[in-house]
Backbone atoms as SQL, in Angstrom:
CREATE TABLE atoms (id INTEGER PRIMARY KEY, chain TEXT, resi INTEGER, resn TEXT, atom TEXT, x REAL, y REAL, z REAL);
INSERT INTO atoms VALUES
  (1, 'A', 1, 'MET', 'N', -34.814, 44.684, -92.476),
  (2, 'A', 1, 'MET', 'CA', -34.610, 44.176, -93.652),
  (3, 'A', 1, 'MET', 'C', -35.232, 43.793, -94.839),
  (4, 'A', 2, 'GLN', 'N', -35.008, 43.901, -95.997),
  (5, 'A', 2, 'GLN', 'CA', -36.217, 43.653, -96.875),
  (6, 'A', 2, 'GLN', 'C', -35.713, 42.381, -97.841),
  (7, 'A', 3, 'LEU', 'N', -36.780, 41.684, -98.137),
  (8, 'A', 3, 'LEU', 'CA', -36.668, 40.824, -99.140),
  (9, 'A', 3, 'LEU', 'C', -37.593, 40.982, -100.553),
  (10, 'A', 4, 'ASP', 'N', -37.111, 41.133, -101.694),
  (11, 'A', 4, 'ASP', 'CA', -37.806, 41.573, -102.793),
  (12, 'A', 4, 'ASP', 'C', -38.000, 40.050, -103.513),
  (13, 'A', 5, 'LEU', 'N', -39.188, 39.766, -104.035),
  (14, 'A', 5, 'LEU', 'CA', -39.381, 38.439, -104.761),
  (15, 'A', 5, 'LEU', 'C', -39.968, 38.880, -105.914),
  (16, 'A', 6, 'TRP', 'N', -39.064, 38.697, -107.061),
  (17, 'A', 6, 'TRP', 'CA', -39.496, 38.775, -108.352),
  (18, 'A', 6, 'TRP', 'C', -40.090, 37.693, -109.240),
  (19, 'A', 7, 'THR', 'N', -41.307, 37.814, -109.629),
  (20, 'A', 7, 'THR', 'CA', -41.926, 36.522, -110.149),
  (21, 'A', 7, 'THR', 'C', -42.635, 37.213, -111.474),
  (22, 'A', 8, 'SER', 'N', -43.178, 36.348, -112.239),
  (23, 'A', 8, 'SER', 'CA', -43.859, 36.360, -113.345),
  (24, 'A', 8, 'SER', 'C', -45.042, 35.470, -113.354),
  (25, 'A', 9, 'ALA', 'N', -45.993, 35.789, -114.484),
  (26, 'A', 9, 'ALA', 'CA', -47.548, 35.241, -113.972),
  (27, 'A', 9, 'ALA', 'C', -47.562, 33.687, -114.497),
  (28, 'A', 10, 'PHE', 'N', -46.645, 33.250, -115.456),
  (29, 'A', 10, 'PHE', 'CA', -46.840, 31.829, -115.446),
  (30, 'A', 10, 'PHE', 'C', -45.407, 31.029, -115.224),
  (31, 'A', 11, 'CYS', 'N', -44.976, 31.381, -114.157),
  (32, 'A', 11, 'CYS', 'CA', -43.611, 31.037, -113.624),
  (33, 'A', 11, 'CYS', 'C', -44.203, 29.739, -112.521),
  (34, 'A', 12, 'ALA', 'N', -43.715, 28.634, -112.658),
  (35, 'A', 12, 'ALA', 'CA', -44.130, 27.572, -111.718),
  (36, 'A', 12, 'ALA', 'C', -43.244, 27.684, -110.420),
  (37, 'A', 13, 'PRO', 'N', -41.919, 27.660, -110.690),
  (38, 'A', 13, 'PRO', 'CA', -41.132, 27.514, -109.582),
  (39, 'A', 13, 'PRO', 'C', -41.628, 28.875, -108.530),
  (40, 'A', 14, 'CYS', 'N', -42.252, 29.832, -109.253),
  (41, 'A', 14, 'CYS', 'CA', -42.295, 30.972, -108.222),
  (42, 'A', 14, 'CYS', 'C', -43.198, 30.824, -106.944),
  (43, 'A', 15, 'ALA', 'N', -44.212, 29.601, -107.231),
  (44, 'A', 15, 'ALA', 'CA', -45.110, 29.320, -106.346),
  (45, 'A', 15, 'ALA', 'C', -44.150, 28.626, -105.202),
  (46, 'A', 16, 'ALA', 'N', -43.080, 27.940, -105.446),
  (47, 'A', 16, 'ALA', 'CA', -42.188, 27.510, -104.531),
  (48, 'A', 16, 'ALA', 'C', -41.316, 28.572, -103.569),
  (49, 'A', 17, 'ALA', 'N', -40.939, 29.699, -104.563),
  (50, 'A', 17, 'ALA', 'CA', -40.581, 30.753, -103.708),
  (51, 'A', 17, 'ALA', 'C', -41.110, 31.453, -102.900),
  (52, 'A', 18, 'ARG', 'N', -42.342, 31.560, -103.505),
  (53, 'A', 18, 'ARG', 'CA', -43.377, 32.407, -102.230),
  (54, 'A', 18, 'ARG', 'C', -43.420, 31.539, -101.303),
  (55, 'A', 19, 'ARG', 'N', -43.274, 30.047, -101.199),
  (56, 'A', 19, 'ARG', 'CA', -43.471, 29.237, -99.965),
  (57, 'A', 19, 'ARG', 'C', -42.381, 29.777, -99.193),
  (58, 'A', 20, 'VAL', 'N', -41.062, 29.707, -99.630),
  (59, 'A', 20, 'VAL', 'CA', -39.781, 29.461, -98.994),
  (60, 'A', 20, 'VAL', 'C', -39.555, 30.981, -98.399),
  (61, 'A', 21, 'THR', 'N', -40.148, 32.214, -99.090),
  (62, 'A', 21, 'THR', 'CA', -40.215, 33.631, -98.644),
  (63, 'A', 21, 'THR', 'C', -40.984, 33.499, -97.264),
  (64, 'A', 22, 'GLY', 'N', -42.420, 32.980, -97.553),
  (65, 'A', 22, 'GLY', 'CA', -43.332, 33.023, -96.530),
  (66, 'A', 22, 'GLY', 'C', -42.942, 32.449, -95.138),
  (67, 'A', 23, 'GLU', 'N', -42.223, 31.334, -95.283),
  (68, 'A', 23, 'GLU', 'CA', -41.548, 30.399, -94.214),
  (69, 'A', 23, 'GLU', 'C', -40.697, 31.496, -93.511),
  (70, 'A', 24, 'ALA', 'N', -39.772, 31.922, -94.411),
  (71, 'A', 24, 'ALA', 'CA', -38.478, 32.981, -93.818),
  (72, 'A', 24, 'ALA', 'C', -39.420, 34.161, -93.140),
  (73, 'A', 25, 'ALA', 'N', -40.213, 34.781, -93.591),
  (74, 'A', 25, 'ALA', 'CA', -40.864, 35.716, -92.937),
  (75, 'A', 25, 'ALA', 'C', -41.613, 35.547, -91.759),
  (76, 'A', 26, 'ALA', 'N', -42.173, 34.332, -91.473),
  (77, 'A', 26, 'ALA', 'CA', -42.825, 33.689, -90.212),
  (78, 'A', 26, 'ALA', 'C', -41.610, 33.632, -88.978),
  (79, 'A', 27, 'LEU', 'N', -40.614, 33.243, -89.750),
  (80, 'A', 27, 'LEU', 'CA', -39.680, 32.956, -88.538),
  (81, 'A', 27, 'LEU', 'C', -38.624, 34.225, -88.300),
  (82, 'A', 28, 'VAL', 'N', -38.546, 35.151, -89.210),
  (83, 'A', 28, 'VAL', 'CA', -37.527, 36.429, -88.863),
  (84, 'A', 28, 'VAL', 'C', -38.501, 37.727, -88.391),
  (85, 'A', 29, 'PRO', 'N', -38.478, 38.026, -87.369),
  (86, 'A', 29, 'PRO', 'CA', -39.548, 39.392, -87.020),
  (87, 'A', 29, 'PRO', 'C', -38.671, 40.577, -87.740),
  (88, 'A', 30, 'GLY', 'N', -39.336, 41.294, -88.269),
  (89, 'A', 30, 'GLY', 'CA', -39.199, 42.626, -88.862),
  (90, 'A', 30, 'GLY', 'C', -38.575, 42.343, -90.337),
  (91, 'A', 31, 'LEU', 'N', -38.708, 41.213, -90.881),
  (92, 'A', 31, 'LEU', 'CA', -38.361, 40.819, -92.367),
  (93, 'A', 31, 'LEU', 'C', -39.629, 41.243, -93.229),
  (94, 'A', 32, 'ARG', 'N', -39.217, 42.099, -94.161),
  (95, 'A', 32, 'ARG', 'CA', -40.271, 42.827, -95.070),
  (96, 'A', 32, 'ARG', 'C', -40.209, 42.048, -96.419),
  (97, 'A', 33, 'VAL', 'N', -41.321, 41.354, -96.916),
  (98, 'A', 33, 'VAL', 'CA', -41.353, 40.620, -97.932),
  (99, 'A', 33, 'VAL', 'C', -42.426, 41.459, -99.033),
  (100, 'A', 34, 'THR', 'N', -41.501, 41.798, -100.169),
  (101, 'A', 34, 'THR', 'CA', -42.463, 42.452, -101.258),
  (102, 'A', 34, 'THR', 'C', -42.254, 41.627, -102.607),
  (103, 'A', 35, 'GLU', 'N', -43.258, 41.319, -102.985),
  (104, 'A', 35, 'GLU', 'CA', -43.450, 40.510, -104.377),
  (105, 'A', 35, 'GLU', 'C', -43.678, 41.545, -105.529),
  (106, 'A', 36, 'ARG', 'N', -42.941, 41.418, -106.407),
  (107, 'A', 36, 'ARG', 'CA', -43.095, 42.304, -107.487),
  (108, 'A', 36, 'ARG', 'C', -43.226, 41.527, -108.791),
  (109, 'A', 37, 'ASP', 'N', -44.051, 41.885, -109.802),
  (110, 'A', 37, 'ASP', 'CA', -44.091, 41.028, -110.991),
  (111, 'A', 37, 'ASP', 'C', -43.154, 41.769, -111.880),
  (112, 'A', 38, 'VAL', 'N', -42.276, 41.133, -112.867),
  (113, 'A', 38, 'VAL', 'CA', -41.644, 41.699, -113.752),
  (114, 'A', 38, 'VAL', 'C', -42.320, 42.150, -115.080),
  (115, 'A', 39, 'ALA', 'N', -43.363, 42.078, -115.185),
  (116, 'A', 39, 'ALA', 'CA', -44.250, 42.779, -116.344),
  (117, 'A', 39, 'ALA', 'C', -44.858, 43.760, -115.811),
  (118, 'A', 40, 'THR', 'N', -44.998, 43.896, -114.617),
  (119, 'A', 40, 'THR', 'CA', -45.768, 45.142, -114.100),
  (120, 'A', 40, 'THR', 'C', -44.659, 46.301, -113.950),
  (121, 'A', 41, 'HIS', 'N', -43.338, 45.960, -113.406),
  (122, 'A', 41, 'HIS', 'CA', -42.295, 46.890, -113.049),
  (123, 'A', 41, 'HIS', 'C', -41.172, 46.583, -113.883),
  (124, 'A', 42, 'PRO', 'N', -41.273, 46.560, -115.471),
  (125, 'A', 42, 'PRO', 'CA', -40.018, 46.100, -116.233),
  (126, 'A', 42, 'PRO', 'C', -39.070, 47.105, -116.199),
  (127, 'A', 43, 'ASP', 'N', -39.074, 48.350, -115.985),
  (128, 'A', 43, 'ASP', 'CA', -37.865, 49.282, -115.838),
  (129, 'A', 43, 'ASP', 'C', -37.111, 49.169, -114.662),
  (130, 'A', 44, 'THR', 'N', -37.718, 48.599, -113.620),
  (131, 'A', 44, 'THR', 'CA', -37.048, 48.472, -112.350),
  (132, 'A', 44, 'THR', 'C', -36.412, 47.186, -112.529),
  (133, 'A', 45, 'ALA', 'N', -36.932, 46.199, -112.940),
  (134, 'A', 45, 'ALA', 'CA', -36.780, 44.915, -112.942),
  (135, 'A', 45, 'ALA', 'C', -35.260, 44.779, -114.070),
  (136, 'A', 46, 'GLU', 'N', -35.479, 45.785, -114.940),
  (137, 'A', 46, 'GLU', 'CA', -33.922, 45.827, -115.756),
  (138, 'A', 46, 'GLU', 'C', -33.115, 46.658, -115.313),
  (139, 'A', 47, 'ASP', 'N', -33.354, 47.324, -114.404),
  (140, 'A', 47, 'ASP', 'CA', -32.269, 48.248, -113.601),
  (141, 'A', 47, 'ASP', 'C', -31.825, 47.303, -112.591),
  (142, 'A', 48, 'LEU', 'N', -32.353, 46.570, -112.003),
  (143, 'A', 48, 'LEU', 'CA', -31.832, 45.369, -110.753),
  (144, 'A', 48, 'LEU', 'C', -31.044, 44.394, -111.649),
  (145, 'A', 49, 'GLY', 'N', -31.267, 44.097, -112.970),
  (146, 'A', 49, 'GLY', 'CA', -30.544, 43.230, -113.626),
  (147, 'A', 49, 'GLY', 'C', -31.253, 41.825, -113.240),
  (148, 'A', 50, 'ILE', 'N', -32.422, 41.634, -113.249),
  (149, 'A', 50, 'ILE', 'CA', -33.572, 40.528, -113.196),
  (150, 'A', 50, 'ILE', 'C', -33.366, 39.892, -114.367),
  (151, 'A', 51, 'ARG', 'N', -32.982, 38.661, -114.587),
  (152, 'A', 51, 'ARG', 'CA', -33.002, 38.238, -115.962),
  (153, 'A', 51, 'ARG', 'C', -33.870, 36.699, -115.865),
  (154, 'A', 52, 'SER', 'N', -34.275, 36.363, -114.855),
  (155, 'A', 52, 'SER', 'CA', -35.127, 35.341, -114.738),
  (156, 'A', 52, 'SER', 'C', -35.898, 35.486, -113.337),
  (157, 'A', 53, 'THR', 'N', -37.000, 34.284, -113.597),
  (158, 'A', 53, 'THR', 'CA', -38.024, 34.506, -112.347),
  (159, 'A', 53, 'THR', 'C', -37.996, 33.193, -112.118),
  (160, 'A', 54, 'PRO', 'N', -38.186, 32.759, -110.573),
  (161, 'A', 54, 'PRO', 'CA', -38.253, 33.988, -109.738),
  (162, 'A', 54, 'PRO', 'C', -36.889, 34.130, -109.295),
  (163, 'A', 55, 'THR', 'N', -36.829, 35.589, -108.895),
  (164, 'A', 55, 'THR', 'CA', -35.452, 36.076, -108.471),
  (165, 'A', 55, 'THR', 'C', -35.626, 36.349, -106.958),
  (166, 'A', 56, 'ILE', 'N', -34.851, 36.233, -105.955),
  (167, 'A', 56, 'ILE', 'CA', -35.004, 36.899, -104.501),
  (168, 'A', 56, 'ILE', 'C', -33.864, 37.589, -104.252),
  (169, 'A', 57, 'ILE', 'N', -34.140, 38.824, -103.858),
  (170, 'A', 57, 'ILE', 'CA', -32.998, 39.619, -103.469),
  (171, 'A', 57, 'ILE', 'C', -33.246, 40.241, -101.974),
  (172, 'A', 58, 'VAL', 'N', -32.322, 39.872, -101.177),
  (173, 'A', 58, 'VAL', 'CA', -32.077, 40.321, -99.607),
  (174, 'A', 58, 'VAL', 'C', -31.281, 41.624, -99.383),
  (175, 'A', 59, 'ARG', 'N', -31.684, 42.675, -98.893),
  (176, 'A', 59, 'ARG', 'CA', -31.242, 43.879, -98.569),
  (177, 'A', 59, 'ARG', 'C', -31.124, 44.220, -97.054),
  (178, 'A', 60, 'ARG', 'N', -29.887, 44.851, -96.653),
  (179, 'A', 60, 'ARG', 'CA', -29.948, 45.081, -95.595),
  (180, 'A', 60, 'ARG', 'C', -30.921, 46.560, -95.143),
  (181, 'A', 61, 'ASP', 'N', -31.004, 47.245, -93.967),
  (182, 'A', 61, 'ASP', 'CA', -31.616, 48.318, -94.038),
  (183, 'A', 61, 'ASP', 'C', -31.428, 49.363, -94.802),
  (184, 'A', 62, 'ASP', 'N', -30.017, 49.431, -94.985),
  (185, 'A', 62, 'ASP', 'CA', -29.622, 50.676, -95.895),
  (186, 'A', 62, 'ASP', 'C', -29.649, 50.555, -97.209),
  (187, 'A', 63, 'GLY', 'N', -30.263, 49.485, -97.556),
  (188, 'A', 63, 'GLY', 'CA', -30.436, 49.082, -99.034),
  (189, 'A', 63, 'GLY', 'C', -29.400, 48.442, -99.761),
  (190, 'A', 64, 'ALA', 'N', -28.301, 47.911, -98.921),
  (191, 'A', 64, 'ALA', 'CA', -27.219, 47.307, -99.793),
  (192, 'A', 64, 'ALA', 'C', -27.489, 45.894, -99.858),
  (193, 'A', 65, 'GLU', 'N', -27.398, 45.443, -101.019),
  (194, 'A', 65, 'GLU', 'CA', -28.001, 43.809, -101.176),
  (195, 'A', 65, 'GLU', 'C', -26.667, 42.819, -100.597),
  (196, 'A', 66, 'VAL', 'N', -27.110, 41.850, -100.032),
  (197, 'A', 66, 'VAL', 'CA', -26.427, 40.914, -99.335),
  (198, 'A', 66, 'VAL', 'C', -26.697, 39.582, -100.005),
  (199, 'A', 67, 'PHE', 'N', -27.830, 39.519, -100.806),
  (200, 'A', 67, 'PHE', 'CA', -28.015, 38.247, -101.230),
  (201, 'A', 67, 'PHE', 'C', -28.959, 38.139, -102.434),
  (202, 'A', 68, 'ARG', 'N', -28.682, 37.325, -103.199),
  (203, 'A', 68, 'ARG', 'CA', -29.579, 37.090, -104.943),
  (204, 'A', 68, 'ARG', 'C', -29.501, 35.606, -105.259),
  (205, 'A', 69, 'SER', 'N', -30.739, 35.410, -105.247),
  (206, 'A', 69, 'SER', 'CA', -30.899, 34.177, -105.727),
  (207, 'A', 69, 'SER', 'C', -31.900, 33.925, -107.071),
  (208, 'A', 70, 'PRO', 'N', -31.201, 33.653, -108.259),
  (209, 'A', 70, 'PRO', 'CA', -32.154, 33.607, -109.266),
  (210, 'A', 70, 'PRO', 'C', -32.571, 32.101, -109.185),
  (211, 'A', 71, 'GLY', 'N', -33.824, 31.659, -109.058),
  (212, 'A', 71, 'GLY', 'CA', -34.279, 30.642, -108.567),
  (213, 'A', 71, 'GLY', 'C', -34.627, 30.338, -107.242),
  (214, 'A', 72, 'VAL', 'N', -35.154, 29.240, -106.738),
  (215, 'A', 72, 'VAL', 'CA', -35.616, 28.937, -105.362),
  (216, 'A', 72, 'VAL', 'C', -34.529, 28.409, -104.682),
  (217, 'A', 73, 'PRO', 'N', -34.126, 29.462, -103.578),
  (218, 'A', 73, 'PRO', 'CA', -33.194, 28.637, -102.361),
  (219, 'A', 73, 'PRO', 'C', -33.709, 27.578, -101.692),
  (220, 'A', 74, 'SER', 'N', -33.166, 26.918, -100.843),
  (221, 'A', 74, 'SER', 'CA', -33.887, 26.186, -99.793),
  (222, 'A', 74, 'SER', 'C', -34.004, 27.244, -98.610),
  (223, 'A', 75, 'ARG', 'N', -34.960, 26.931, -97.650),
  (224, 'A', 75, 'ARG', 'CA', -35.348, 27.651, -96.737),
  (225, 'A', 75, 'ARG', 'C', -34.121, 28.061, -95.771),
  (226, 'A', 76, 'ASP', 'N', -33.102, 27.279, -95.762),
  (227, 'A', 76, 'ASP', 'CA', -32.118, 27.303, -94.710),
  (228, 'A', 76, 'ASP', 'C', -31.055, 28.155, -95.322),
  (229, 'A', 77, 'GLN', 'N', -30.774, 28.249, -97.107),
  (230, 'A', 77, 'GLN', 'CA', -29.991, 29.057, -97.581),
  (231, 'A', 77, 'GLN', 'C', -30.658, 30.414, -97.125),
  (232, 'A', 78, 'LEU', 'N', -32.117, 30.562, -97.444),
  (233, 'A', 78, 'LEU', 'CA', -32.381, 31.933, -97.357),
  (234, 'A', 78, 'LEU', 'C', -32.227, 32.420, -95.781),
  (235, 'A', 79, 'LEU', 'N', -32.524, 31.531, -95.068),
  (236, 'A', 79, 'LEU', 'CA', -32.334, 32.262, -93.244),
  (237, 'A', 79, 'LEU', 'C', -30.903, 32.532, -93.427),
  (238, 'A', 80, 'VAL', 'N', -30.137, 32.063, -93.875),
  (239, 'A', 80, 'VAL', 'CA', -28.781, 32.465, -93.659),
  (240, 'A', 80, 'VAL', 'C', -28.362, 33.769, -94.140),
  (241, 'A', 81, 'ALA', 'N', -28.799, 33.959, -95.611),
  (242, 'A', 81, 'ALA', 'CA', -28.932, 35.446, -96.001),
  (243, 'A', 81, 'ALA', 'C', -29.322, 36.383, -95.654),
  (244, 'A', 82, 'VAL', 'N', -30.670, 35.919, -94.788),
  (245, 'A', 82, 'VAL', 'CA', -31.236, 37.116, -93.739),
  (246, 'A', 82, 'VAL', 'C', -30.520, 37.236, -92.858),
  (247, 'A', 83, 'ALA', 'N', -29.823, 36.411, -92.366),
  (248, 'A', 83, 'ALA', 'CA', -28.729, 36.502, -91.104),
  (249, 'A', 83, 'ALA', 'C', -27.882, 37.451, -91.536),
  (250, 'A', 84, 'LYS', 'N', -27.411, 37.524, -92.500),
  (251, 'A', 84, 'LYS', 'CA', -26.200, 38.378, -93.112),
  (252, 'A', 84, 'LYS', 'C', -26.817, 39.984, -93.413),
  (253, 'A', 85, 'ALA', 'N', -27.855, 39.787, -93.379),
  (254, 'A', 85, 'ALA', 'CA', -28.513, 41.352, -93.174),
  (255, 'A', 85, 'ALA', 'C', -28.769, 41.876, -92.180),
  (256, 'A', 86, 'LEU', 'N', -28.684, 41.176, -91.105),
  (257, 'A', 86, 'LEU', 'CA', -28.990, 41.922, -89.704),
  (258, 'A', 86, 'LEU', 'C', -27.890, 42.775, -89.481);
């Protein structure tokens, strides 16, 4: 399963999102975390409807989105979302 973390350079909450996604990755074997900056990938961010940072998207292995969080979810909220992707 894949977790995409969309961030921006001057986003204070993005640091908290990095921490939460890092904790989830440490607890869930096989969870792939990719951080992308909206300024570096503006077309993809627009195509995905990213309107604010941080935004976290969890996808199943088939690419289907199962969770989206604009803002910083709690670790437990994120782990429940990851479990849905299994």
